[in-house]
N, C-alpha and C positions, 0 to 999 in steps of 0.2 A: 510224802504223800498223805500221811496220817493227819497232818495239820490241816490240809485242804478238805479232807473228808469230815473233820470235826466242825469246820466253819460252814460247810454246805447245808447241813440241816438247820442251822441257826438262820441263815439267809432265807431258806425256803419257808421257815416258820414266820419270819418277819414279812415276807411278801404275800402270805396267804391272806386273802380278804376275809373279813368277818371275825378275825381273832382279837381285834382291839375292842376296848370297852365302849359302850354307848356314850359315856361321858366324854371320852376323847374325841368322838366324832361330832359331838355337839359344841365342843370348845371353839372351833373356828367361827361358827355362827355367832356365838356369844361375843367373841372378840370383835367381829365385824360390826355387830349392833352397838357395842360400847364405843367403838371408834366413830361410828356414824352419829351417835348421840353427842359426843363431845365436839365433833367437827361441824355438825349441821343443826341439830335440834337446840342445843343449849344457847348458841349465839343468836338464833332466831327468837327464842323466848326473851332473851335479854333486850333485843332490839324492840320487840313488841311491847314490853313493859315500859321502856323509855318513851315510846311513841304515846302510849296511854297516859303517862305522867305529863308529857308535854301538852296533850290535848286538854287535860284537866286544869292545867295552869294557864290556859289562854284566857285573856280578859279583853274588855273593850279598850281599843287603842293600840293593841299589838299589831305589828305589821307581819303578814304571813305570805307564804307561797303555797298555792294549791298544787295538787298532783298534775293538773293541766298546765302548770307554769304561769298562772296568773298571780301577779303581785297585788296585794290590797291591804287595807287596814280594817280591822274588825270594828264595827260600829254598834253592834248589838249581839248579845248571846241569847239564843233560844234553847229550848230543851234538846232538840236533835239537830240544830243547824246554827250557822253563823250568818249574820248580815255583814257583807264585806263591801267597803267602798273601794272601787277600782279606779275611779276618776272623780273629778269634782261633782259631776252630775249623775254618775252611774253607781248604783248599788245592786249587788246580787246576793242571793241566798245560796249557801253551799252546805252540804252535809258535813257533819263533824269529822267523818272519816276521810274527807278529801283534802284535809290540811296536811301538807307534806312537811313543812318546817316553819320555824319562826325566824324572821329576819331581824326584827327589833322589838323589844318589849316596850310597853306603854311608858315606863319610867325612863326611857332613853337608853337603856342598857343594850349594847350590841350583843347579839347571840352568835357564838362561833360554832361551826360544824353544821 
């Protein structure tokens, strides 16, 4: 019976709220934020940088797809938009942020992904 009475105060002390250090109560939040950064924020930043690099590399003659799903060929590059030929007689102007991907570069190189 003496062994049980020795364990009982230890369990009671461990179950008492407010006895842990403030650092230990903050640790789960830090771990959750760290996991969220590596699972969500870092990949999104990488994707955004790749998109910006792709937009800077666009030139006249590149075949693109817009976010609306329109395929076309860039005929002119302006400061904040592209002039895109979508058929033999139709040209439209789109904002630079509305280019989703490059299908084919002007030099004939196929783009993957």
